[in-house]
SENUPA-144445 format. One record per residue (C-alpha): chain; x, y, z; residue number from 1. Coordinates in steps of 0.5 Angstrom, whole numbers, padded with zeros to 4 digits. Each point is the difference from the previous one (the first is absolute). Example, Ala and Ser with C-alpha at 12.3 -4.5 7.8 and 13.67 -1.06 7.14 Angstrom:
BEGIN
REC  chain   east  north     up  resi
REC      A   0025  -0009   0016     1
REC      A   0002   0007  -0002     2
//
This chain:
BEGIN
REC  chain   east  north     up  resi
REC      A   0021   0078   0027     1
REC      A   0000  -0008   0002     2
REC      A  -0005  -0004  -0004     3
REC      A  -0003  -0006   0004     4
REC      A  -0001  -0007  -0003     5
REC      A  -0007   0001   0000     6
REC      A   0000   0006  -0005     7
REC      A   0000   0006   0005     8
REC      A   0004   0006   0000     9
REC      A   0002   0003   0006    10
REC      A   0003   0007   0001    11
REC      A   0002   0005   0005    12
REC      A  -0008   0001   0002    13
REC      A  -0001  -0008   0001    14
REC      A   0006  -0004   0002    15
REC      A  -0001  -0007   0001    16
REC      A   0003  -0004   0006    17
REC      A   0004  -0006  -0002    18
REC      A  -0002  -0006   0005    19
REC      A   0007  -0003   0000    20
REC      A   0004   0007   0001    21
REC      A   0006  -0001   0004    22
REC      A   0000  -0008  -0001    23
REC      A   0007  -0002  -0003    24
REC      A   0001  -0006  -0004    25
REC      A   0007  -0003  -0002    26
REC      A  -0002  -0004  -0006    27
REC      A   0005  -0006  -0002    28
REC      A  -0005  -0004  -0005    29
REC      A   0001  -0002  -0007    30
REC      A  -0005  -0001  -0005    31
REC      A  -0008   0001   0000    32
REC      A  -0002  -0003   0007    33
REC      A   0004   0005   0004    34
REC      A  -0001   0006  -0004    35
REC      A  -0007  -0001   0000    36
REC      A   0000  -0001   0008    37
REC      A   0004   0007   0001    38
REC      A  -0004   0003  -0006    39
REC      A  -0007   0000   0004    40
REC      A   0004   0003   0006    41
REC      A   0003   0005  -0004    42
REC      A  -0006   0003  -0003    43
REC      A  -0003   0001   0006    44
REC      A   0006   0005   0003    45
REC      A   0005  -0005   0002    46
REC      A   0007   0001  -0001    47
REC      A   0003  -0005  -0004    48
REC      A   0008  -0001  -0001    49
REC      A   0001  -0005  -0006    50
REC      A   0007  -0003   0001    51
REC      A   0003  -0003  -0006    52
REC      A   0006  -0003  -0002    53
REC      A   0004   0005  -0005    54
REC      A   0001  -0005  -0005    55
REC      A  -0007   0001  -0004    56
REC      A  -0004   0001   0006    57
REC      A  -0007  -0004   0001    58
REC      A  -0001  -0005  -0005    59
REC      A  -0007   0003  -0002    60
REC      A   0004   0006  -0003    61
REC      A   0002  -0005  -0006    62
REC      A  -0007  -0003  -0001    63
REC      A  -0005   0003  -0005    64
REC      A  -0004   0004  -0002    65
REC      A   0006   0004  -0002    66
REC      A   0000   0008  -0002    67
REC      A   0006   0004  -0001    68
REC      A   0004  -0005   0004    69
REC      A  -0005   0000   0006    70
REC      A  -0004  -0006   0002    71
REC      A  -0007   0002   0001    72
REC      A  -0001  -0006   0004    73
REC      A   0005   0003   0005    74
REC      A  -0003   0007   0000    75
REC      A  -0007  -0003   0002    76
REC      A   0003  -0004   0006    77
REC      A   0005   0005   0002    78
REC      A  -0003   0007   0000    79
REC      A   0000   0004   0006    80
REC      A   0007  -0003   0002    81
REC      A   0007   0002   0001    82
REC      A   0006  -0004  -0003    83
REC      A   0007  -0001   0004    84
REC      A   0005  -0004  -0004    85
REC      A   0004  -0004   0005    86
REC      A   0003  -0007  -0001    87
REC      A  -0002  -0002   0007    88
REC      A   0004  -0007  -0001    89
REC      A   0006   0003   0001    90
REC      A   0002   0001   0008    91
REC      A   0002   0008  -0001    92
REC      A  -0007   0001  -0003    93
REC      A  -0004  -0005   0004    94
REC      A   0002   0005   0006    95
REC      A  -0003   0006  -0004    96
REC      A  -0006  -0004  -0001    97
REC      A   0000  -0002   0008    98
REC      A   0000   0008   0001    99
REC      A  -0005   0001  -0005   100
REC      A  -0005  -0005   0004   101
REC      A   0001   0004   0007   102
REC      A  -0004   0006  -0004   103
REC      A  -0005  -0005  -0002   104
REC      A  -0006  -0003   0003   105
REC      A   0000  -0006  -0004   106
REC      A   0004  -0005  -0005   107
REC      A  -0004  -0004  -0005   108
REC      A   0004  -0005  -0004   109
REC      A  -0001  -0006  -0005   110
REC      A   0007  -0004   0002   111
REC      A   0001  -0006   0003   112
REC      A   0002  -0001   0008   113
REC      A   0007  -0002  -0002   114
REC      A   0001   0005  -0005   115
REC      A  -0002   0005   0006   116
REC      A   0005  -0003   0005   117
REC      A   0005   0000  -0005   118
REC      A   0000   0008  -0001   119
REC      A  -0001   0001   0008   120
REC      A  -0008   0002  -0001   121
REC      A  -0003  -0006   0004   122
REC      A  -0005   0001   0005   123
REC      A   0004  -0001   0006   124
REC      A   0005   0005  -0002   125
REC      A  -0005   0005  -0002   126
REC      A  -0004  -0001   0006   127
REC      A   0005   0001   0004   128
REC      A   0002   0007  -0003   129
REC      A  -0007   0002  -0001   130
REC      A  -0005  -0003   0004   131
REC      A  -0006   0004  -0003   132
REC      A   0002  -0002  -0007   133
REC      A  -0006  -0003  -0004   134
REC      A   0004  -0006  -0004   135
REC      A  -0005  -0002  -0006   136
REC      A   0001  -0005  -0006   137
REC      A  -0004  -0002  -0006   138
REC      A   0003  -0006  -0003   139
REC      A  -0003  -0006  -0004   140
REC      A   0000  -0005   0005   141
REC      A   0001   0004   0007   142
REC      A   0005   0000   0005   143
REC      A  -0002  -0007   0002   144
REC      A   0001  -0004  -0006   145
REC      A   0003  -0007  -0001   146
REC      A   0005   0000  -0004   147
REC      A  -0003   0003  -0006   148
REC      A   0003   0003  -0006   149
REC      A  -0001   0008  -0002   150
REC      A  -0007   0001  -0003   151
REC      A  -0003   0005  -0004   152
REC      A  -0007   0001  -0002   153
REC      A  -0001  -0006  -0005   154
REC      A   0003  -0005   0005   155
REC      A  -0004   0003   0006   156
REC      A  -0007  -0001  -0005   157
REC      A   0002  -0007  -0002   158
REC      A   0002  -0002   0008   159
REC      A  -0006   0004   0003   160
REC      A  -0006  -0004  -0003   161
REC      A  -0003   0006  -0004   162
REC      A   0003  -0003  -0007   163
REC      A  -0003  -0007   0001   164
REC      A  -0007   0003   0001   165
REC      A   0001   0005  -0006   166
REC      A  -0002  -0001  -0007   167
REC      A  -0005  -0005  -0003   168
REC      A  -0001  -0007   0002   169
REC      A   0003  -0003  -0007   170
REC      A   0006   0005   0000   171
REC      A   0007   0001   0004   172
REC      A   0000   0003   0006   173
REC      A   0000   0008  -0001   174
REC      A   0004   0005   0003   175
REC      A  -0004   0007   0002   176
REC      A   0002   0005  -0005   177
REC      A   0002   0005   0005   178
REC      A   0006  -0001   0005   179
REC      A  -0005  -0001   0006   180
REC      A   0005  -0003   0005   181
REC      A   0004   0007  -0001   182
REC      A  -0006   0004   0002   183
REC      A  -0004  -0004   0005   184
REC      A   0007  -0001   0003   185
REC      A   0002   0007   0000   186
REC      A  -0007   0002   0003   187
REC      A   0000  -0005   0006   188
REC      A   0007   0003   0001   189
REC      A  -0002   0007   0000   190
REC      A  -0006  -0002   0005   191
REC      A   0005  -0004   0005   192
REC      A   0005   0006   0000   193
REC      A  -0006   0005   0002   194
REC      A  -0003  -0005   0005   195
REC      A   0008   0000   0003   196
REC      A   0000   0007   0000   197
REC      A  -0006   0001   0004   198
REC      A   0002  -0005   0005   199
REC      A   0007   0004   0001   200
REC      A  -0004   0006   0000   201
REC      A  -0003  -0003   0007   202
REC      A   0006  -0003   0003   203
REC      A   0006   0002  -0004   204
REC      A   0002  -0007  -0002   205
REC      A   0002  -0002  -0007   206
REC      A  -0002  -0007  -0003   207
REC      A   0001  -0004  -0006   208
REC      A  -0005   0000  -0005   209
REC      A   0001  -0007  -0005   210
REC      A  -0004   0000  -0006   211
REC      A   0000  -0006  -0005   212
REC      A  -0003   0001  -0007   213
REC      A  -0001  -0007   0000   214
REC      A  -0004   0001   0007   215
REC      A  -0004   0006  -0003   216
REC      A  -0002  -0004  -0007   217
REC      A  -0002  -0006   0004   218
REC      A  -0004   0004   0005   219
REC      A  -0005   0002  -0006   220
REC      A  -0002  -0007  -0002   221
REC      A  -0006   0000   0004   222
REC      A  -0005  -0005  -0002   223
REC      A   0005  -0005  -0003   224
REC      A   0003  -0001   0006   225
REC      A  -0006   0000   0004   226
REC      A  -0002  -0006  -0005   227
REC      A   0006  -0004   0001   228
REC      A   0001   0001   0008   229
REC      A  -0008  -0001   0001   230
REC      A  -0003  -0004  -0005   231
REC      A   0007  -0004  -0003   232
REC      A  -0002   0003  -0007   233
REC      A   0005   0002  -0004   234
REC      A  -0002   0006  -0004   235
REC      A   0001   0000  -0008   236
REC      A   0001   0006  -0005   237
REC      A  -0006   0002  -0002   238
REC      A   0002   0006  -0005   239
REC      A  -0005   0006   0001   240
REC      A  -0006  -0003   0004   241
REC      A   0000  -0003   0007   242
REC      A  -0005  -0005  -0002   243
REC      A   0001  -0004   0007   244
REC      A  -0002   0006   0004   245
REC      A  -0005   0005  -0004   246
REC      A  -0004   0000  -0007   247
REC      A   0000   0004  -0004   248
REC      A   0007   0003   0002   249
REC      A   0003   0000  -0007   250
REC      A   0003   0003  -0006   251
REC      A  -0003   0000  -0006   252
REC      A   0002   0001  -0008   253
REC      A  -0004   0005  -0003   254
REC      A   0000   0004  -0007   255
REC      A   0006   0004   0002   256
REC      A   0004  -0003   0005   257
REC      A  -0002  -0003   0007   258
REC      A  -0005   0002   0005   259
REC      A   0000  -0002   0008   260
REC      A  -0007  -0001   0003   261
REC      A  -0002  -0004   0007   262
REC      A  -0003   0000   0006   263
REC      A   0002  -0001   0007   264
REC      A  -0005  -0005   0002   265
REC      A  -0008  -0001  -0001   266
REC      A  -0001   0007   0001   267
REC      A  -0002   0003  -0007   268
REC      A  -0001  -0006  -0004   269
REC      A  -0007   0002  -0002   270
REC      A   0003   0007  -0002   271
REC      A   0006  -0004  -0004   272
REC      A  -0005  -0004  -0004   273
REC      A  -0004   0006  -0001   274
REC      A   0006   0004  -0003   275
REC      A   0001  -0006  -0005   276
REC      A  -0007   0000  -0002   277
REC      A  -0001  -0007   0002   278
REC      A  -0005  -0002   0005   279
REC      A   0000  -0007  -0001   280
REC      A   0007   0000   0003   281
REC      A  -0003   0002   0007   282
REC      A  -0005  -0006  -0001   283
REC      A   0005  -0005  -0002   284
REC      A   0000  -0005   0006   285
REC      A   0008  -0001  -0002   286
REC      A   0001   0007   0002   287
REC      A  -0004   0002   0006   288
REC      A   0005   0001   0005   289
REC      A   0008   0002  -0001   290
REC      A   0001  -0007   0003   291
REC      A  -0004  -0003  -0006   292
REC      A   0003   0004  -0005   293
REC      A   0007  -0001   0002   294
REC      A  -0001  -0008  -0001   295
REC      A  -0003   0002  -0007   296
REC      A   0005   0005  -0002   297
REC      A   0001  -0003  -0007   298
REC      A  -0007   0000  -0002   299
REC      A  -0001   0007   0003   300
REC      A   0006   0003  -0004   301
REC      A  -0003  -0003  -0006   302
REC      A  -0007   0003   0001   303
REC      A   0003   0007   0001   304
REC      A   0006   0001  -0004   305
REC      A  -0004   0002  -0007   306
REC      A  -0003   0006   0004   307
REC      A   0007   0003   0001   308
REC      A   0003  -0002  -0007   309
REC      A  -0004   0004  -0004   310
REC      A   0000   0007   0004   311
REC      A   0006   0005   0001   312
REC      A   0003   0001   0007   313
REC      A  -0003   0007   0000   314
REC      A  -0007  -0003  -0001   315
REC      A   0001  -0006   0005   316
REC      A   0002   0006   0005   317
REC      A  -0006   0004  -0001   318
REC      A  -0004  -0007   0001   319
REC      A   0003  -0002   0006   320
REC      A   0001   0006   0004   321
REC      A  -0008   0002  -0001   322
REC      A  -0001  -0007   0003   323
REC      A   0005   0002   0006   324
REC      A   0004  -0006  -0002   325
REC      A   0007   0000   0002   326
REC      A   0004   0001  -0007   327
REC      A   0006   0003  -0004   328
REC      A   0003  -0001  -0007   329
REC      A   0007  -0003   0000   330
REC      A   0004   0006  -0002   331
REC      A   0007   0000  -0002   332
REC      A   0006   0004   0003   333
REC      A  -0001   0005  -0005   334
REC      A  -0008   0000   0001   335
REC      A   0001   0001   0008   336
REC      A   0005   0005  -0001   337
REC      A  -0005   0004  -0004   338
REC      A  -0006  -0001   0005   339
REC      A  -0004   0005   0003   340
REC      A   0000  -0004   0007   341
REC      A   0008   0001   0000   342
REC      A  -0001   0007  -0001   343
REC      A  -0005   0001   0005   344
REC      A   0004  -0004   0005   345
REC      A   0006   0004  -0001   346
REC      A   0004  -0006  -0002   347
REC      A   0004   0003  -0006   348
REC      A   0005   0005   0002   349
REC      A   0004   0005  -0005   350
REC      A   0007   0001   0003   351
REC      A   0006   0004  -0002   352
REC      A   0006  -0004  -0002   353
REC      A   0006   0002  -0004   354
REC      A  -0003   0006  -0003   355
REC      A  -0007  -0003  -0002   356
REC      A  -0006  -0003   0003   357
REC      A  -0001  -0008   0001   358
REC      A  -0006  -0003   0002   359
REC      A   0000  -0004   0007   360
REC      A  -0004  -0004   0004   361
REC      A  -0003   0003   0006   362
REC      A   0000  -0002   0007   363
REC      A  -0007  -0004   0001   364
REC      A   0000   0002   0008   365
REC      A  -0005   0006   0000   366
REC      A   0001   0004   0006   367
REC      A  -0004   0006   0000   368
REC      A   0004   0004   0006   369
REC      A   0007  -0003  -0001   370
REC      A   0000  -0002  -0008   371
REC      A   0006  -0003  -0003   372
REC      A   0004   0005  -0003   373
REC      A   0005   0001  -0006   374
REC      A   0007   0004   0002   375
REC      A   0005  -0003  -0004   376
REC      A   0001  -0004  -0006   377
REC      A   0005  -0007   0001   378
REC      A   0007   0002   0001   379
REC      A   0006  -0001  -0004   380
REC      A   0005  -0005   0003   381
REC      A   0003   0003   0005   382
REC      A  -0003   0007  -0001   383
REC      A   0000   0002   0008   384
REC      A   0006  -0004   0002   385
REC      A   0004   0006   0002   386
REC      A  -0006   0004   0003   387
REC      A  -0001  -0006   0005   388
REC      A   0006  -0003   0001   389
REC      A   0004   0007   0001   390
REC      A  -0005   0001   0007   391
REC      A   0002  -0007   0003   392
REC      A   0003   0000   0007   393
REC      A   0007  -0001   0000   394
REC      A   0000  -0006   0005   395
REC      A  -0005  -0005   0002   396
//
């Protein structure tokens, strides 16, 4: 049996069809951004051959959390992949890699152009040998960078503008807790690869896909970029609210933690006041519209904060849900892991590992006819080297 990453088991009587079946990817990436990219394709049936240096392999193998000598971080990002141990920086091994590329549909890497040229894997050379090959890269700053040093998620967040706009006004800029540039950069690279694949299906032509993590995070800034470019106004860190745009739209302290509640405009203002049992707010001229509430954010917050302070998250959830007001408790990681919504969405999987079972994050893309599937756990370093390299042709 195969198990779909939406929790469905398919037997002989019901075989699901992988939508990317037949697509072979040679993955030279190191670290989470590239791994996240190829994971999205592997989950939906693409064959991903991960080429790793024999001395230690992918750096992700050494990242926490470790159990029985295996990194859970690496395992989550590299399920459904095969591993070939090959020192492609050496001429004799680079020849094997180029032969391997003759069997693949695309190459995805995270190297600089200079590094690729050094080992004979520059675009001009590869395109001459295989015109239909798709060449994809996911790097911190992209192929057209201007002499910047190598970067990781911390550097990208700092440079992108997102760190400057995250945190509270009286505090330091704050990094987003998750490595957001790795995941959004990897996801954009996967999307770019699919678009290039569709183009090749129509024309037979390969092309290059160049994705920068910096571009990917910058593309998320939305309103802050508009404020700067259209109005010449520099956005300020605002903590958990969006007082320059929407009020109420905030996180409030409550009896057992914090609670989020708000509106996307003026619609629902009467229901919000009713939920609070404060009809006087609706009649207060300072709060008559969203624009006015934004201008009187401090006064508004002072008026409503006591309502939240003596109620539990569960009580507040009942009150605001009954009034059809968007709301949610602020949950810890442990709490969201136990939340029934994740179970309903099949976002927590129990996958085999080392003779036991480990919980893993499911794929958020839910396709009813061609779902993501779990076919094999993350490979040991070089696990598939002989089986794959032994079938390569003798000459290029």
